LUMLUMZA-474939 format. One record per residue (C-alpha): residue in one letter; residue number from 0; x, y negated, z negated. Coordinates in nm, 2 decimals. Example, Ala and Ser with C-alpha at 12.3 -4.5 7.8 and 13.67 -1.06 7.14 Angstrom:
2
+---+-----+--------+--------+--------+
| r |   k |   east |  north |     up |
+---+-----+--------+--------+--------+
| A |   0 |   1.23 |   0.45 |  -0.78 |
| S |   1 |   1.37 |   0.11 |  -0.71 |
+---+-----+--------+--------+--------+
//
This chain:
306
+---+-----+--------+--------+--------+
| r |   k |   east |  north |     up |
+---+-----+--------+--------+--------+
| M |   0 |  -3.86 |  14.12 |  -9.05 |
| R |   1 |  -3.69 |  14.18 |  -9.37 |
| R |   2 |  -3.36 |  14.37 |  -9.34 |
| E |   3 |  -3.32 |  14.72 |  -9.47 |
| E |   4 |  -3.21 |  14.76 |  -9.83 |
| N |   5 |  -2.86 |  14.87 |  -9.91 |
| F |   6 |  -2.70 |  15.13 | -10.13 |
| A |   7 |  -2.81 |  14.95 | -10.45 |
| S |   8 |  -3.17 |  15.01 | -10.35 |
| A |   9 |  -3.10 |  15.37 | -10.27 |
| S |  10 |  -2.97 |  15.42 | -10.63 |
| L |  11 |  -3.28 |  15.24 | -10.77 |
| V |  12 |  -3.52 |  15.45 | -10.57 |
| A |  13 |  -3.36 |  15.77 | -10.69 |
| L |  14 |  -3.41 |  15.65 | -11.04 |
| V |  15 |  -3.77 |  15.55 | -10.97 |
| I |  16 |  -3.85 |  15.89 | -10.84 |
| G |  17 |  -3.71 |  16.05 | -11.16 |
| S |  18 |  -3.91 |  15.81 | -11.38 |
| A |  19 |  -4.23 |  15.88 | -11.17 |
| I |  20 |  -4.19 |  16.25 | -11.20 |
| E |  21 |  -4.16 |  16.22 | -11.58 |
| A |  22 |  -4.47 |  16.00 | -11.60 |
| D |  23 |  -4.68 |  16.21 | -11.36 |
| P |  24 |  -4.55 |  16.44 | -11.08 |
| D |  25 |  -4.87 |  16.37 | -10.88 |
| L |  26 |  -4.76 |  16.01 | -10.84 |
| L |  27 |  -4.53 |  16.11 | -10.56 |
| P |  28 |  -4.64 |  16.25 | -10.22 |
| P |  29 |  -4.55 |  16.62 | -10.18 |
| G |  30 |  -4.20 |  16.68 | -10.07 |
| T |  31 |  -4.07 |  16.35 | -10.18 |
| K |  32 |  -3.69 |  16.37 | -10.22 |
| A |  33 |  -3.46 |  16.12 | -10.39 |
| P |  34 |  -3.21 |  15.95 | -10.16 |
| D |  35 |  -2.84 |  16.03 | -10.22 |
| P |  36 |  -2.67 |  15.69 | -10.30 |
| M |  37 |  -2.34 |  15.87 | -10.32 |
| R |  38 |  -2.36 |  15.92 |  -9.94 |
| D |  39 |  -2.47 |  15.57 |  -9.87 |
| A |  40 |  -2.83 |  15.66 |  -9.82 |
| R |  41 |  -3.05 |  15.38 |  -9.67 |
| V |  42 |  -3.40 |  15.32 |  -9.79 |
| S |  43 |  -3.63 |  15.09 |  -9.59 |
| A |  44 |  -3.77 |  14.79 |  -9.77 |
| S |  45 |  -4.12 |  14.88 |  -9.67 |
| G |  46 |  -4.08 |  15.24 |  -9.80 |
| K |  47 |  -3.94 |  15.12 | -10.13 |
| R |  48 |  -4.22 |  14.86 | -10.17 |
| E |  49 |  -4.49 |  15.12 | -10.09 |
| L |  50 |  -4.35 |  15.37 | -10.34 |
| L |  51 |  -4.34 |  15.10 | -10.62 |
| R |  52 |  -4.69 |  14.98 | -10.53 |
| Q |  53 |  -4.84 |  15.32 | -10.56 |
| I |  54 |  -4.67 |  15.38 | -10.90 |
| H |  55 |  -4.78 |  15.04 | -11.03 |
| E |  56 |  -5.14 |  15.07 | -10.92 |
| R |  57 |  -5.19 |  15.43 | -11.05 |
| R |  58 |  -4.98 |  15.42 | -11.37 |
| G |  59 |  -4.91 |  15.06 | -11.44 |
| A |  60 |  -4.56 |  14.91 | -11.50 |
| G |  61 |  -4.47 |  15.17 | -11.76 |
| P |  62 |  -4.27 |  15.41 | -11.54 |
| L |  63 |  -4.08 |  15.11 | -11.39 |
| L |  64 |  -4.01 |  14.93 | -11.72 |
| C |  65 |  -3.87 |  15.25 | -11.89 |
| I |  66 |  -3.65 |  15.34 | -11.60 |
| G |  67 |  -3.35 |  15.29 | -11.83 |
| R |  68 |  -3.43 |  15.63 | -11.97 |
| H |  69 |  -3.30 |  15.77 | -11.65 |
| L |  70 |  -2.98 |  15.59 | -11.62 |
| G |  71 |  -2.83 |  15.89 | -11.79 |
| N |  72 |  -2.46 |  15.94 | -11.78 |
| A |  73 |  -2.32 |  15.63 | -11.62 |
| A |  74 |  -2.01 |  15.81 | -11.50 |
| A |  75 |  -2.22 |  16.01 | -11.26 |
| S |  76 |  -2.26 |  15.70 | -11.04 |
| P |  77 |  -1.97 |  15.46 | -10.97 |
| V |  78 |  -2.20 |  15.16 | -10.96 |
| L |  79 |  -2.37 |  15.25 | -11.29 |
| A |  80 |  -2.03 |  15.31 | -11.45 |
| V |  81 |  -1.92 |  14.96 | -11.35 |
| L |  82 |  -2.23 |  14.80 | -11.49 |
| A |  83 |  -2.23 |  15.00 | -11.81 |
| N |  84 |  -1.87 |  14.92 | -11.87 |
| A |  85 |  -1.95 |  14.55 | -11.89 |
| G |  86 |  -1.87 |  14.53 | -12.26 |
| R |  87 |  -2.02 |  14.18 | -12.31 |
| P |  88 |  -2.35 |  14.03 | -12.19 |
| D |  89 |  -2.18 |  13.76 | -11.98 |
| I |  90 |  -1.98 |  14.02 | -11.80 |
| L |  91 |  -2.29 |  14.22 | -11.73 |
| V |  92 |  -2.46 |  13.92 | -11.59 |
| D |  93 |  -2.16 |  13.84 | -11.37 |
| K |  94 |  -2.15 |  14.20 | -11.24 |
| W |  95 |  -2.52 |  14.22 | -11.17 |
| L |  96 |  -2.53 |  13.89 | -10.97 |
| R |  97 |  -2.22 |  14.01 | -10.77 |
| L |  98 |  -2.41 |  14.33 | -10.70 |
| E |  99 |  -2.70 |  14.14 | -10.56 |
| R | 100 |  -2.47 |  13.92 | -10.35 |
| Y | 101 |  -2.25 |  14.22 | -10.23 |
| G | 102 |  -2.56 |  14.41 | -10.12 |
| H | 103 |  -2.72 |  14.10 |  -9.95 |
| A | 104 |  -3.03 |  14.17 | -10.16 |
| T | 105 |  -3.34 |  14.00 | -10.02 |
| N | 106 |  -3.48 |  13.95 | -10.37 |
| R | 107 |  -3.25 |  13.79 | -10.62 |
| T | 108 |  -3.24 |  13.72 | -11.00 |
| K | 109 |  -3.15 |  13.40 | -11.17 |
| I | 110 |  -3.02 |  13.49 | -11.52 |
| V | 111 |  -2.94 |  13.25 | -11.80 |
| L | 112 |  -2.76 |  13.39 | -12.10 |
| E | 113 |  -2.90 |  13.22 | -12.41 |
| N | 114 |  -2.69 |  13.20 | -12.73 |
| N | 115 |  -2.54 |  13.53 | -12.65 |
| C | 116 |  -2.85 |  13.71 | -12.77 |
| A | 117 |  -3.10 |  13.69 | -12.48 |
| L | 118 |  -3.12 |  13.70 | -12.10 |
| N | 119 |  -3.38 |  13.47 | -11.95 |
| C | 120 |  -3.45 |  13.60 | -11.60 |
| R | 121 |  -3.64 |  13.48 | -11.30 |
| R | 122 |  -3.69 |  13.67 | -10.98 |
| Y | 123 |  -3.71 |  13.49 | -10.65 |
| A | 124 |  -3.67 |  13.55 | -10.27 |
| R | 125 |  -3.58 |  13.35 |  -9.96 |
| D | 126 |  -3.88 |  13.49 |  -9.77 |
| D | 127 |  -4.18 |  13.68 |  -9.92 |
| P | 128 |  -4.18 |  13.68 | -10.30 |
| P | 129 |  -4.10 |  14.00 | -10.48 |
| T | 130 |  -4.41 |  14.20 | -10.58 |
| P | 131 |  -4.51 |  14.26 | -10.94 |
| A | 132 |  -4.39 |  14.62 | -10.91 |
| E | 133 |  -4.05 |  14.51 | -10.77 |
| N | 134 |  -4.01 |  14.27 | -11.06 |
| A | 135 |  -4.11 |  14.53 | -11.31 |
| L | 136 |  -3.84 |  14.77 | -11.17 |
| I | 137 |  -3.56 |  14.51 | -11.20 |
| A | 138 |  -3.68 |  14.41 | -11.55 |
| G | 139 |  -3.67 |  14.78 | -11.66 |
| F | 140 |  -3.33 |  14.84 | -11.49 |
| L | 141 |  -3.17 |  14.54 | -11.66 |
| F | 142 |  -3.34 |  14.63 | -11.99 |
| G | 143 |  -3.18 |  14.98 | -11.97 |
| L | 144 |  -2.84 |  14.84 | -11.86 |
| C | 145 |  -2.83 |  14.62 | -12.16 |
| G | 146 |  -2.87 |  14.92 | -12.38 |
| L | 147 |  -2.59 |  15.11 | -12.20 |
| A | 148 |  -2.36 |  14.82 | -12.22 |
| G | 149 |  -2.40 |  14.76 | -12.60 |
| A | 150 |  -2.73 |  14.59 | -12.68 |
| R | 151 |  -2.90 |  14.71 | -13.00 |
| G | 152 |  -3.26 |  14.62 | -13.11 |
| R | 153 |  -3.36 |  14.54 | -12.76 |
| M | 154 |  -3.70 |  14.38 | -12.67 |
| L | 155 |  -3.85 |  14.30 | -12.33 |
| D | 156 |  -4.09 |  14.01 | -12.29 |
| I | 157 |  -4.28 |  14.02 | -11.96 |
| D | 158 |  -4.63 |  13.93 | -11.85 |
| G | 159 |  -4.72 |  13.79 | -12.19 |
| Q | 160 |  -4.64 |  14.13 | -12.36 |
| R | 161 |  -4.35 |  14.25 | -12.57 |
| F | 162 |  -4.21 |  14.60 | -12.55 |
| D | 163 |  -3.92 |  14.79 | -12.71 |
| A | 164 |  -3.74 |  15.09 | -12.55 |
| R | 165 |  -4.01 |  15.33 | -12.68 |
| T | 166 |  -4.33 |  15.13 | -12.60 |
| A | 167 |  -4.23 |  15.01 | -12.25 |
| A | 168 |  -4.37 |  15.33 | -12.10 |
| T | 169 |  -4.72 |  15.23 | -12.22 |
| A | 170 |  -4.73 |  14.91 | -12.01 |
| G | 171 |  -5.03 |  14.88 | -11.77 |
| P | 172 |  -5.04 |  14.70 | -11.44 |
| L | 173 |  -4.89 |  14.35 | -11.47 |
| A | 174 |  -5.17 |  14.08 | -11.46 |
| R | 175 |  -4.93 |  13.82 | -11.33 |
| D | 176 |  -4.63 |  13.86 | -11.09 |
| G | 177 |  -4.38 |  13.95 | -11.36 |
| A | 178 |  -4.12 |  13.73 | -11.19 |
| R | 179 |  -4.01 |  13.58 | -11.53 |
| F | 180 |  -3.90 |  13.81 | -11.81 |
| R | 181 |  -3.67 |  13.79 | -12.11 |
| I | 182 |  -3.45 |  14.05 | -12.27 |
| T | 183 |  -3.34 |  14.00 | -12.63 |
| W | 184 |  -3.13 |  14.20 | -12.87 |
| N | 185 |  -3.04 |  14.19 | -13.24 |
| E | 186 |  -2.67 |  14.27 | -13.18 |
| W | 187 |  -2.43 |  14.36 | -12.90 |
| I | 188 |  -2.18 |  14.62 | -12.99 |
| L | 189 |  -1.87 |  14.50 | -12.82 |
| Q | 190 |  -1.63 |  14.75 | -12.67 |
| P | 191 |  -1.30 |  14.75 | -12.84 |
| A | 192 |  -1.04 |  14.54 | -12.67 |
| A | 193 |  -0.75 |  14.71 | -12.51 |
| S | 194 |  -0.46 |  14.70 | -12.75 |
| P | 195 |  -0.15 |  14.57 | -12.56 |
| D | 196 |   0.18 |  14.74 | -12.64 |
| A | 197 |   0.42 |  14.54 | -12.84 |
| P | 198 |   0.60 |  14.28 | -12.63 |
| G | 199 |   0.91 |  14.43 | -12.47 |
| S | 200 |   0.80 |  14.79 | -12.51 |
| E | 201 |   0.74 |  14.81 | -12.13 |
| P | 202 |   0.76 |  14.56 | -11.84 |
| L | 203 |   0.49 |  14.29 | -11.86 |
| A | 204 |   0.36 |  14.38 | -11.51 |
| E | 205 |   0.29 |  14.73 | -11.63 |
| R | 206 |   0.11 |  14.61 | -11.94 |
| L | 207 |  -0.10 |  14.38 | -11.72 |
| D | 208 |  -0.17 |  14.66 | -11.48 |
| T | 209 |  -0.29 |  14.88 | -11.77 |
| L | 210 |  -0.52 |  14.60 | -11.90 |
| L | 211 |  -0.67 |  14.52 | -11.56 |
| S | 212 |  -0.73 |  14.89 | -11.49 |
| T | 213 |  -0.97 |  14.91 | -11.79 |
| D | 214 |  -1.23 |  14.73 | -11.58 |
| V | 215 |  -1.13 |  14.68 | -11.22 |
| A | 216 |  -1.47 |  14.54 | -11.13 |
| R | 217 |  -1.45 |  14.26 | -11.38 |
| N | 218 |  -1.39 |  13.90 | -11.27 |
| W | 219 |  -1.06 |  13.87 | -11.45 |
| S | 220 |  -0.90 |  13.53 | -11.50 |
| L | 221 |  -0.53 |  13.45 | -11.57 |
| G | 222 |  -0.62 |  13.29 | -11.90 |
| E | 223 |  -0.83 |  13.58 | -12.02 |
| A | 224 |  -0.57 |  13.84 | -11.93 |
| A | 225 |  -0.29 |  13.64 | -12.10 |
| G | 226 |  -0.50 |  13.61 | -12.42 |
| R | 227 |  -0.56 |  13.99 | -12.42 |
| L | 228 |  -0.19 |  14.04 | -12.38 |
| A | 229 |  -0.11 |  13.80 | -12.67 |
| I | 230 |   0.10 |  13.57 | -12.44 |
| S | 231 |   0.05 |  13.22 | -12.32 |
| T | 232 |  -0.07 |  13.16 | -11.96 |
| R | 233 |   0.25 |  12.98 | -11.87 |
| S | 234 |   0.46 |  13.26 | -12.02 |
| L | 235 |   0.26 |  13.52 | -11.82 |
| Q | 236 |   0.31 |  13.33 | -11.50 |
| R | 237 |   0.68 |  13.28 | -11.57 |
| E | 238 |   0.75 |  13.65 | -11.65 |
| L | 239 |   0.56 |  13.77 | -11.35 |
| G | 240 |   0.74 |  13.53 | -11.13 |
| A | 241 |   1.07 |  13.66 | -11.26 |
| Q | 242 |   0.97 |  14.00 | -11.11 |
| G | 243 |   0.86 |  13.84 | -10.79 |
| L | 244 |   0.49 |  13.88 | -10.87 |
| T | 245 |   0.18 |  13.67 | -10.94 |
| F | 246 |  -0.14 |  13.75 | -11.13 |
| S | 247 |  -0.34 |  13.78 | -10.81 |
| T | 248 |  -0.09 |  14.02 | -10.65 |
| V | 249 |  -0.11 |  14.25 | -10.96 |
| L | 250 |  -0.49 |  14.23 | -10.96 |
| R | 251 |  -0.50 |  14.31 | -10.59 |
| R | 252 |  -0.27 |  14.61 | -10.64 |
| V | 253 |  -0.48 |  14.75 | -10.92 |
| R | 254 |  -0.80 |  14.71 | -10.71 |
| V | 255 |  -0.65 |  14.88 | -10.40 |
| D | 256 |  -0.51 |  15.16 | -10.62 |
| E | 257 |  -0.86 |  15.22 | -10.76 |
| A | 258 |  -1.02 |  15.20 | -10.42 |
| A | 259 |  -0.77 |  15.46 | -10.29 |
| R | 260 |  -0.85 |  15.69 | -10.58 |
| L | 261 |  -1.22 |  15.67 | -10.52 |
| L | 262 |  -1.17 |  15.72 | -10.14 |
| R | 263 |  -0.97 |  16.04 | -10.21 |
| A | 264 |  -1.25 |  16.17 | -10.44 |
| D | 265 |  -1.49 |  16.14 | -10.15 |
| T | 266 |  -1.80 |  16.10 | -10.37 |
| A | 267 |  -1.89 |  15.74 | -10.32 |
| S | 268 |  -1.97 |  15.53 | -10.01 |
| L | 269 |  -1.74 |  15.26 |  -9.88 |
| A | 270 |  -2.00 |  15.00 |  -9.99 |
| E | 271 |  -2.00 |  15.13 | -10.34 |
| I | 272 |  -1.62 |  15.15 | -10.36 |
| G | 273 |  -1.58 |  14.79 | -10.25 |
| Y | 274 |  -1.82 |  14.67 | -10.52 |
| C | 275 |  -1.68 |  14.89 | -10.79 |
| C | 276 |  -1.33 |  14.76 | -10.72 |
| G | 277 |  -1.43 |  14.40 | -10.78 |
| Y | 278 |  -1.45 |  14.26 | -10.43 |
| A | 279 |  -1.70 |  13.99 | -10.34 |
| D | 280 |  -1.80 |  14.15 | -10.01 |
| Q | 281 |  -1.72 |  14.43 |  -9.78 |
| P | 282 |  -1.50 |  14.22 |  -9.53 |
| H | 283 |  -1.28 |  14.11 |  -9.83 |
| F | 284 |  -1.24 |  14.47 |  -9.94 |
| Q | 285 |  -1.15 |  14.59 |  -9.58 |
| R | 286 |  -0.90 |  14.30 |  -9.54 |
| D | 287 |  -0.72 |  14.36 |  -9.87 |
| F | 288 |  -0.70 |  14.73 |  -9.82 |
| R | 289 |  -0.57 |  14.71 |  -9.47 |
| R | 290 |  -0.31 |  14.45 |  -9.58 |
| A | 291 |  -0.18 |  14.67 |  -9.85 |
| L | 292 |  -0.18 |  15.01 |  -9.68 |
| N | 293 |  -0.19 |  14.92 |  -9.31 |
| M | 294 |  -0.51 |  15.12 |  -9.25 |
| S | 295 |  -0.88 |  15.07 |  -9.31 |
| P | 296 |  -1.06 |  15.24 |  -9.61 |
| G | 297 |  -1.23 |  15.47 |  -9.36 |
| E | 298 |  -0.91 |  15.57 |  -9.20 |
| Y | 299 |  -0.74 |  15.62 |  -9.53 |
| R | 300 |  -1.03 |  15.85 |  -9.64 |
| R | 301 |  -1.00 |  16.06 |  -9.32 |
| V | 302 |  -0.63 |  16.10 |  -9.36 |
| A | 303 |  -0.64 |  16.17 |  -9.74 |
| I | 304 |  -0.91 |  16.44 |  -9.73 |
| G | 305 |  -0.81 |  16.59 |  -9.39 |
+---+-----+--------+--------+--------+
//
């Protein structure tokens, strides 16, 4: 038996329901309610597949391929905010793949970034292959995310057809499985790089803290951070060492601080918070948080909000 889907699927199903209502309210059984991913809602794999199958059979792939229209304000969902804040296509790919790993997704996506202007995607699974409707959903979701993150002039190639953001809604049922699809764009509007303060204007550790906080979920490397701070890698290591710090300890502190903030806000599940703070899995998040604050994330939330 395939395991139940996690919070990522709950978020997707909520978006699917919104897209189906826009296409045709009669697509959904009476009384259908969107799950609340903010409260760690769980959605069964069989229930999700049945909903997608009905939409695909009755209205084609259109409502699934144009789901990007319903991503809305990314700030409304911590996970969407993290993905939309990717800034570059390679970072978006890294975050998406980490989301699939973090959530132990049964169906996965192999993504190859081609010449910084296309994502060549292939869906696969360890057990039963994903259905055409499931593949259309992920194609539409990634297509929409690219637009949020900065892609302009997007095109989606799937099932031998080509769509832009406006025509995706017209797609009929996929004749093939839709497991392979390609997203292209004319340009990617890069988010402006954080401008580090002039050297010496504040302690280097604080400048690094500020930089890392711009995207806590990003897989930061020492070399990339040094480049953004206009300092050599060795100089960064040396100056942090003089303060009794390392790059990894500063990054860990930033991630724990952001996790504590999200826990106090009490609007996201523990699973969402761990992902949004850059952790590879939930045990890693739990371990780092307890090491820093001597209590688990759940305990901290209970104390913080009374």
